[in-house]
C-alpha positions in Angstrom: -18.1 11.7 34.9 -16.5 9.8 38.3 -13.4 8.2 37.5 -12.2 5.3 39.9 -8.3 4.3 40.1 -8.6 0.1 40.3 -5.8 -1.4 41.6 -5.8 -5.3 41.3 -4.3 -8.6 42.5 -3.6 -10.9 40.1 -2.9 -14.6 39.5 1.2 -13.7 38.2 1.0 -16.5 35.6 -1.8 -14.8 33.8 -1.6 -11.0 33.6 -1.3 -10.5 30.1 -4.8 -12.4 29.5 -6.5 -10.8 32.7 -5.5 -7.2 31.7 -6.4 -7.8 28.1 -10.0 -9.2 29.4 -10.4 -6.2 31.8 -9.5 -3.6 29.1 -12.5 -5.2 27.5 -15.0 -3.9 29.6 -17.3 -1.0 29.2 -16.4 1.6 31.4 -12.5 0.8 31.8 -10.8 3.0 29.8 -7.2 1.3 30.6 -5.5 -0.8 31.6 -2.1 -0.8 32.7 0.9 -3.7 33.7 2.8 -2.5 36.8 5.5 -3.4 39.6 4.9 -3.7 42.8 2.5 -4.7 45.4 -0.1 -5.0 42.5 -0.2 -6.3 39.4 -2.3 -4.2 37.0 -3.8 -0.5 37.5 -7.5 0.0 35.5 -8.9 2.9 35.1 -13.0 3.0 35.6 -15.0 5.9 34.2 -18.8 6.2 35.0 -21.6 9.1 35.0 -23.4 7.6 38.7 -21.8 5.9 41.5 -23.6 3.2 41.7 -21.8 2.2 38.4 -18.6 1.5 40.1 -20.5 -1.3 42.2 -21.9 -2.9 39.0 -18.0 -2.8 36.9 -15.4 -3.2 40.3 -16.7 -5.7 42.2 -19.9 -6.9 39.5 -17.2 -7.6 36.3 -13.9 -7.0 37.5 -13.1 -8.9 40.4 -15.5 -11.5 38.9 -12.7 -12.2 36.3 -11.1 -16.1 37.1 -7.6 -14.8 38.2 -8.2 -11.8 39.5 -7.4 -11.9 43.5 -8.4 -8.7 45.0 -9.0 -4.7 44.3 -8.6 -1.8 46.2 -10.3 1.1 44.4 -9.4 4.8 45.1 -12.6 7.1 43.8 -11.0 10.9 42.3 -12.2 14.2 43.2 -10.9 16.1 40.3 -9.2 15.6 37.8 -6.0 17.5 36.8 -4.4 17.4 33.5 -1.6 18.5 31.4 -3.4 18.2 28.3 -6.3 20.0 29.7 -4.0 22.8 30.5 -2.5 22.9 26.8 -6.3 22.7 24.9 -7.6 25.5 27.1 -4.5 27.8 26.5 -5.0 27.5 23.0 -8.1 28.0 22.4 -8.4 30.8 19.5 -4.8 30.6 19.0 -4.1 29.9 15.1 -0.2 27.6 14.6 
């Protein structure tokens, strides 16, 4: 699974509607409304690198009100949840 973090600039007066439309897209697992240079951050998970082109410029960027994106592809995922689950295997509470 390939994970991309997509930083999104939008029309400020339409952030909630744009976030909902992005969140409804297949392959988008989460959308965060944030402070700072960007208005939204979307987490996109796909099977193949080629699928990123379909989701990000092909769908997210075409939503009215999306002004620009900056995409970062993850090399590895480190998660506290994953570590806790691994150590809990075989343990009874």
